[in-house]
Backbone as CSV, one residue per row, in Angstrom:
resi,resn,N_x,N_y,N_z,CA_x,CA_y,CA_z,C_x,C_y,C_z
1,MET,-8.981,45.323,-51.085,-10.168,44.965,-50.122,-9.994,43.776,-49.403
2,ARG,-9.887,43.365,-48.178,-9.788,42.065,-47.636,-11.521,42.413,-47.357
3,GLY,-12.038,41.267,-46.632,-13.190,41.155,-46.002,-13.331,41.269,-44.907
4,PRO,-13.940,40.749,-43.803,-13.391,40.493,-42.235,-12.972,39.104,-42.295
5,GLU,-13.066,38.213,-42.393,-12.061,37.074,-41.487,-13.995,36.101,-41.799
6,HIS,-14.038,35.456,-42.029,-15.105,33.708,-41.526,-14.681,33.832,-40.205
7,PRO,-16.189,34.130,-39.317,-15.569,33.883,-37.793,-15.608,32.127,-37.624
8,ALA,-15.523,31.570,-38.144,-14.451,30.205,-38.208,-13.548,30.068,-37.547
9,ARG,-13.031,30.626,-38.422,-11.163,30.701,-38.625,-11.023,31.523,-37.579
10,GLU,-11.635,32.920,-37.111,-11.195,33.579,-35.766,-11.892,32.369,-35.035
11,GLU,-12.503,32.345,-34.534,-12.454,31.217,-33.500,-11.445,30.309,-32.910
12,GLU,-10.927,29.541,-34.425,-10.234,28.654,-34.679,-8.669,29.294,-34.059
13,LYS,-8.561,31.180,-34.344,-7.563,31.441,-33.928,-7.702,31.945,-32.899
14,ILE,-8.200,31.849,-32.179,-8.649,33.064,-30.069,-8.239,31.336,-30.009
15,MET,-8.547,30.068,-30.386,-8.941,28.674,-29.832,-7.406,28.701,-29.477
16,ALA,-6.404,28.408,-30.597,-5.265,27.909,-30.771,-4.381,28.883,-30.254
17,ALA,-4.788,30.205,-29.953,-3.974,31.289,-29.097,-4.562,31.048,-27.808
18,ALA,-5.029,29.604,-26.997,-5.465,29.260,-25.545,-4.573,28.589,-25.673
19,ILE,-4.195,27.626,-26.710,-3.597,26.146,-26.136,-2.504,26.757,-25.906
20,LYS,-1.237,25.686,-24.822,-0.536,26.164,-24.615,0.796,25.292,-24.445
21,ALA,1.308,25.526,-25.654,2.975,24.904,-25.965,3.003,23.882,-24.408
22,ILE,3.065,23.482,-24.355,3.395,22.870,-22.711,2.750,22.637,-21.702
23,PRO,1.824,21.643,-22.048,0.266,21.535,-21.368,0.534,21.864,-20.226
24,GLU,-0.756,22.246,-19.294,-0.428,22.086,-17.528,-0.094,21.123,-17.605
25,GLY,0.689,21.008,-15.424,0.915,20.144,-15.589,1.726,19.302,-15.883
26,TYR,2.728,19.845,-16.811,3.753,18.486,-17.701,5.359,20.087,-17.276
27,HIS,5.979,19.134,-17.594,7.636,20.435,-17.238,7.925,20.156,-19.092
28,THR,9.173,20.792,-19.197,9.940,20.526,-20.380,10.450,19.095,-20.171
29,ALA,10.491,18.184,-19.798,11.100,17.551,-19.712,10.845,16.026,-19.258
30,THR,9.560,15.082,-20.012,8.647,13.869,-19.320,9.892,12.646,-19.339
31,PRO,9.704,11.703,-18.569,10.345,9.816,-19.217,9.186,9.579,-19.372
32,TYR,9.594,8.671,-20.192,8.580,7.779,-20.796,8.547,6.050,-20.761
33,LEU,8.728,5.753,-20.054,9.314,4.362,-19.507,8.183,2.723,-19.807
34,VAL,9.191,2.703,-21.039,8.903,1.103,-21.216,8.424,-0.158,-20.738
35,ILE,7.477,-0.680,-20.529,8.288,-2.224,-19.272,7.005,-3.364,-19.717
36,LYS,7.315,-4.305,-19.599,7.037,-6.063,-19.496,6.066,-5.881,-18.307
37,ASP,4.771,-5.981,-18.458,3.057,-5.997,-17.411,3.695,-4.192,-16.666
38,ALA,3.421,-3.302,-17.742,2.797,-2.044,-17.169,1.770,-2.556,-16.537
39,ALA,0.430,-2.964,-16.337,-0.379,-2.480,-15.596,0.042,-3.286,-13.997
40,LYS,1.368,-3.764,-14.059,2.119,-4.877,-12.571,3.062,-3.251,-11.931
41,ALA,3.403,-2.614,-13.209,4.297,-1.209,-13.070,3.429,-0.333,-12.184
42,LEU,2.090,-0.103,-13.126,1.615,1.360,-12.157,1.284,1.549,-10.728
43,GLU,0.658,-0.355,-10.731,0.611,-0.620,-8.856,1.729,-0.648,-8.288
44,PHE,2.556,-1.081,-8.619,4.622,-0.821,-7.589,5.021,0.642,-7.784
45,TYR,4.596,1.493,-8.581,5.116,2.866,-8.701,3.833,3.446,-7.710
46,LYS,3.186,2.883,-7.432,1.353,3.828,-6.317,1.969,3.203,-4.807
47,GLU,2.162,1.904,-4.645,3.008,1.601,-3.419,4.640,1.825,-3.017
48,ALA,5.956,1.999,-4.310,6.325,2.074,-3.971,6.162,3.928,-4.139
49,PHE,6.134,4.555,-4.531,6.235,6.135,-5.030,5.423,7.122,-4.709
50,GLY,3.955,6.395,-4.056,3.127,6.969,-3.886,2.635,8.217,-5.132
51,ALA,2.843,7.026,-6.482,2.488,7.648,-7.572,0.921,7.617,-7.485
52,THR,0.389,8.758,-8.523,-0.955,8.877,-8.426,-1.348,8.579,-10.259
53,GLU,-2.286,8.110,-10.555,-2.518,7.200,-11.987,-3.145,8.112,-12.670
54,PHE,-3.487,9.190,-13.195,-4.423,9.422,-14.340,-5.242,10.233,-15.232
55,VAL,-3.916,9.287,-16.483,-4.710,7.885,-17.184,-4.168,6.679,-17.638
56,ARG,-4.899,6.102,-18.315,-5.186,4.533,-18.965,-5.485,4.578,-19.786
57,LEU,-4.906,4.181,-21.270,-5.232,3.773,-22.554,-4.832,2.131,-22.477
58,ASN,-6.050,1.470,-22.289,-5.619,-0.029,-22.585,-5.801,-0.261,-24.349
59,THR,-4.879,-1.181,-24.755,-4.897,-2.448,-26.045,-6.604,-2.944,-25.638
60,PRO,-7.127,-4.004,-27.294,-8.119,-4.392,-27.040,-7.811,-5.847,-25.641
61,ASP,-6.484,-6.012,-26.616,-6.068,-7.120,-25.586,-6.214,-6.608,-24.375
62,GLY,-6.085,-5.536,-24.046,-5.949,-5.612,-22.351,-4.357,-4.192,-22.028
63,LYS,-3.542,-4.853,-22.827,-1.878,-4.433,-23.005,-2.185,-2.716,-22.229
64,VAL,-1.768,-2.333,-21.630,-1.378,-0.336,-21.952,-0.980,-0.451,-22.140
65,MET,-1.466,0.531,-23.756,-0.857,1.662,-24.897,-0.263,2.311,-23.969
66,HIS,-0.778,3.615,-23.350,-0.575,5.039,-23.057,-1.359,5.386,-20.752
67,ALA,-0.503,5.480,-20.225,-0.679,5.462,-19.082,0.205,6.906,-18.903
68,GLU,-0.243,7.250,-17.585,0.145,8.297,-17.077,0.325,9.069,-15.277
69,ILE,1.754,8.469,-14.975,1.240,9.014,-13.372,1.934,10.165,-12.391
70,LYS,1.826,10.179,-11.813,2.424,11.562,-11.965,3.398,11.574,-9.955
71,VAL,4.269,11.031,-9.552,5.613,11.777,-8.785,5.543,12.378,-8.220
72,GLY,4.916,12.877,-7.000,5.239,14.316,-6.586,4.331,15.214,-8.080
73,ASP,5.033,16.122,-8.618,4.489,16.799,-9.113,5.119,16.946,-10.694
74,SER,5.631,15.831,-10.970,6.629,15.414,-12.073,5.556,14.231,-12.813
75,PRO,5.084,14.346,-13.494,4.643,13.854,-14.319,5.898,12.190,-15.007
76,ILE,5.007,11.236,-15.627,5.869,9.959,-16.344,4.725,9.074,-16.932
77,MET,4.878,9.082,-18.412,4.216,8.543,-19.296,4.989,6.905,-19.402
78,LEU,4.034,6.094,-19.142,4.958,4.772,-19.742,2.960,4.000,-20.771
79,CYS,3.998,2.925,-20.542,2.722,1.575,-21.931,3.835,0.015,-21.398
80,ASP,3.290,-0.135,-21.952,3.052,-2.042,-22.371,4.542,-2.283,-23.523
81,GLU,5.218,-2.735,-23.464,6.634,-3.548,-24.443,5.554,-3.818,-25.911
82,SER,6.175,-3.057,-26.796,5.943,-3.827,-27.969,6.399,-3.210,-28.750
83,PRO,7.990,-4.558,-29.478,8.319,-4.928,-29.897,8.038,-4.652,-31.687
84,GLU,6.840,-5.042,-31.909,6.042,-4.178,-33.299,6.576,-2.665,-33.396
85,TRP,6.899,-2.584,-32.498,6.246,-0.422,-32.793,7.935,-0.078,-32.285
86,ASN,9.137,-1.513,-31.697,10.368,-1.236,-31.567,10.161,-0.617,-29.978
87,ALA,9.645,-0.752,-28.864,9.019,-0.661,-27.803,9.957,-1.005,-26.756
88,LEU,10.997,-1.666,-26.198,11.298,-2.011,-26.046,11.315,-2.405,-24.557
89,SER,11.563,-3.423,-23.104,11.461,-2.918,-22.407,13.023,-3.024,-21.456
90,PRO,13.522,-2.653,-20.518,15.240,-2.979,-19.684,14.853,-4.912,-19.516
91,LEU,14.447,-4.739,-19.331,14.102,-6.303,-19.505,14.447,-6.757,-20.887
92,THR,14.251,-6.829,-21.597,14.541,-7.875,-23.184,15.749,-7.236,-23.297
93,ILE,16.206,-5.316,-23.290,17.518,-5.822,-23.774,18.397,-5.643,-22.566
94,GLY,18.192,-5.817,-21.765,18.879,-6.698,-20.665,20.074,-5.412,-19.921
95,GLY,18.753,-4.140,-19.854,20.010,-3.378,-18.253,18.258,-2.356,-18.596
96,THR,19.654,-1.239,-18.207,19.361,0.679,-18.697,20.295,1.488,-18.010
97,ALA,20.604,2.186,-19.355,21.185,2.945,-19.015,21.031,4.506,-18.043
98,VAL,20.242,4.361,-17.893,18.515,5.496,-17.409,19.037,5.356,-16.208
99,SER,18.828,6.689,-15.486,18.449,6.715,-13.659,17.678,7.624,-13.384
100,ILE,16.352,7.879,-13.110,15.237,8.628,-13.022,15.805,9.242,-11.518
101,VAL,15.950,9.954,-11.432,16.276,10.888,-10.100,14.825,11.254,-9.197
102,LEU,14.429,10.828,-8.175,13.323,11.448,-7.534,13.937,12.075,-6.452
103,TYR,13.072,13.489,-5.740,13.323,14.364,-4.644,12.079,14.257,-3.949
104,VAL,12.685,13.310,-2.692,11.221,13.107,-1.546,11.511,13.508,-0.703
105,GLU,10.557,13.912,0.120,10.762,14.421,1.735,11.579,13.742,2.222
106,ASP,11.063,12.273,2.260,12.197,11.286,3.526,13.052,10.036,2.585
107,VAL,14.220,10.189,2.445,14.372,8.971,0.913,14.584,7.395,1.741
108,ASP,15.219,7.632,3.088,15.090,6.186,3.598,13.494,5.844,3.967
109,ALA,12.534,6.633,3.985,11.255,5.710,4.146,11.230,5.198,2.172
110,VAL,11.280,5.854,1.714,11.184,5.702,-0.038,11.488,5.058,-0.162
111,VAL,13.091,4.941,-0.373,14.352,3.394,-0.526,12.906,2.542,-0.027
112,GLY,12.506,2.379,2.084,11.928,1.132,1.957,10.947,1.051,1.628
113,ARG,10.175,1.508,1.405,9.427,1.064,0.932,9.000,0.742,-0.454
114,ALA,10.163,0.895,-0.973,10.471,0.746,-2.760,11.058,-0.901,-2.314
115,ALA,11.350,-0.807,-1.318,12.314,-2.048,-1.704,11.191,-3.351,-0.868
116,ALA,10.602,-2.906,0.242,9.571,-3.706,0.160,7.914,-3.839,-0.520
117,ALA,8.479,-3.681,-1.927,7.865,-3.669,-3.040,7.545,-4.918,-3.988
118,GLY,9.099,-5.008,-3.603,9.862,-5.398,-4.736,10.773,-5.081,-5.595
119,ALA,11.071,-3.369,-5.072,12.945,-3.266,-5.894,13.730,-3.511,-5.170
120,THR,15.201,-4.007,-5.607,15.996,-4.427,-5.593,17.455,-3.182,-4.996
121,VAL,17.486,-2.669,-4.274,18.955,-1.626,-3.436,19.897,-1.750,-4.128
122,VAL,20.522,-0.977,-4.802,22.059,-0.983,-5.922,22.762,-0.316,-5.531
123,MET,22.205,0.931,-4.513,23.509,2.016,-3.840,22.027,2.016,-2.564
124,PRO,22.642,1.563,-1.403,21.702,1.641,-0.205,22.087,3.602,0.486
125,VAL,20.803,3.501,0.652,21.241,5.326,0.784,21.599,6.378,2.142
126,ALA,22.353,6.691,1.199,23.298,7.485,1.990,24.104,8.697,1.738
127,ASP,24.367,9.463,3.161,24.740,10.675,2.309,25.780,11.124,1.156
128,GLN,26.048,11.910,0.612,26.696,11.933,-0.769,27.610,13.561,-0.681
129,PHE,28.500,13.558,-1.135,29.417,14.872,-0.803,28.971,15.679,-1.694
130,TRP,27.685,15.323,-2.989,26.986,16.980,-3.307,25.886,17.541,-2.313
131,GLY,25.583,17.192,-1.488,24.841,17.713,-0.313,23.597,16.907,-0.675
132,ASP,23.213,16.025,-0.790,22.158,14.764,-1.017,22.437,13.071,0.421
133,ARG,21.007,13.295,0.519,21.403,11.632,0.984,20.495,11.063,0.034
134,MET,20.912,9.808,-0.300,20.624,9.820,-1.696,20.567,8.256,-2.058
135,GLY,19.381,7.512,-2.331,19.906,6.044,-2.389,19.443,5.233,-3.852
136,THR,19.834,3.882,-4.327,19.235,3.473,-6.020,18.411,2.245,-5.672
137,VAL,17.907,2.428,-6.363,16.840,0.975,-6.796,16.261,0.281,-7.664
138,VAL,16.758,-0.538,-8.421,15.710,-0.794,-9.291,14.375,-1.642,-9.604
139,ASP,13.331,-1.488,-10.054,11.849,-1.681,-10.102,12.110,-3.322,-10.282
140,PRO,11.377,-4.293,-10.235,10.923,-5.493,-10.987,10.808,-5.028,-12.377
141,PHE,10.731,-3.679,-12.639,10.735,-3.789,-14.298,11.368,-3.512,-14.981
142,GLY,13.135,-3.224,-14.319,14.349,-3.269,-14.761,14.934,-1.207,-15.175
143,HIS,13.551,-0.924,-14.598,13.928,0.653,-14.325,14.825,1.355,-13.329
144,LYS,16.033,1.780,-13.646,16.769,2.512,-12.448,16.387,3.876,-11.459
145,TRP,16.201,3.901,-9.959,15.403,5.241,-9.311,16.754,5.445,-8.599
146,SER,16.872,6.701,-8.805,18.069,7.578,-7.615,17.039,8.007,-6.944
147,VAL,16.289,8.121,-5.645,15.896,8.652,-4.185,16.382,9.544,-3.854
148,ALA,15.989,10.754,-3.977,16.973,11.761,-2.685,16.741,12.797,-2.351
149,THR,17.145,12.684,-1.132,16.332,14.148,-0.344,17.360,15.217,-0.143
150,HIS,17.999,16.700,-0.624,18.580,17.514,-0.452,19.230,17.525,0.554
151,VAL,20.253,17.330,1.710,20.064,17.819,2.731,21.057,18.896,3.195
152,GLU,21.934,19.208,2.001,22.965,20.813,2.596,23.509,21.135,1.587
153,ASP,23.588,22.353,0.863,23.249,22.854,0.251,25.405,23.667,0.031
154,VAL,25.963,22.901,-1.064,26.976,22.826,-0.916,27.638,23.765,-2.363
155,ALA,28.627,24.860,-1.836,28.956,24.830,-3.081,29.541,24.467,-3.948
156,PRO,29.677,24.627,-5.505,30.636,24.223,-6.634,32.006,24.269,-5.963
157,GLU,32.619,24.892,-5.614,34.010,24.701,-5.262,34.150,23.360,-4.503
158,GLU,33.621,23.790,-3.121,33.587,22.492,-2.468,32.799,21.514,-2.560
159,ILE,32.804,20.821,-3.863,31.710,19.742,-4.344,33.008,19.024,-4.774
160,THR,33.910,20.398,-5.702,34.773,19.640,-6.642,35.794,19.151,-5.301
161,LYS,36.167,19.358,-4.146,36.908,19.570,-3.242,37.084,18.024,-2.922
162,ARG,35.164,17.861,-2.745,35.068,16.473,-2.449,35.046,15.471,-3.279
163,ALA,35.132,16.124,-4.098,34.954,15.065,-4.944,36.919,14.046,-5.452
164,LYS,37.269,15.099,-5.910,38.974,15.120,-5.564,39.303,14.179,-4.537
165,ALA,38.570,14.572,-3.482,39.142,13.778,-2.402,38.915,12.585,-2.090
166,LEU,37.612,12.008,-2.610,36.852,10.868,-2.416,37.438,10.095,-3.755
167,CYS,37.731,10.192,-4.995,38.787,9.875,-5.858,39.974,9.803,-5.819
168,ALA,40.373,10.730,-4.633,42.692,10.046,-4.482,42.474,9.148,-4.144
169,PRO,43.940,8.601,-4.291,44.492,7.177,-4.236,44.413,7.113,-2.996
170,LYS,44.322,5.899,-2.743,44.516,5.576,-1.296,45.431,5.164,-0.865
């Protein structure tokens, strides 16, 4: 015969049941950027993309150990480069193979703001065959951002047709 649960254990069970596996305000996937001069990058992201900073933990020497921003409703985590932890920035490794896609209300304004804040436009804003108006910038810290406004709902068959027309030999 079992006796009643210990009150402390019962409270732990109740608290554990209330904890969400995916914390409130987060999505299943969250980008984590490694940056040379993360403090400067935080200011850039606020200016260029309207980011809101909501967490910043600094090391004793003032580097950013961990920070979190939101662009729209999407969280992005970042930290300063730390070679001893094998956390290397795109500037150290010579570029990035990853692009973060931002959907915004006005792609032209956001890409313009990012360029004015110091980003390099690598793909000017233009209407794309899949239904987005998109441009791509590389921020001063080496991260690539494809910024888009969805302007047309395009059926998959039409996307395929447009892609074939675009890639057809001239």
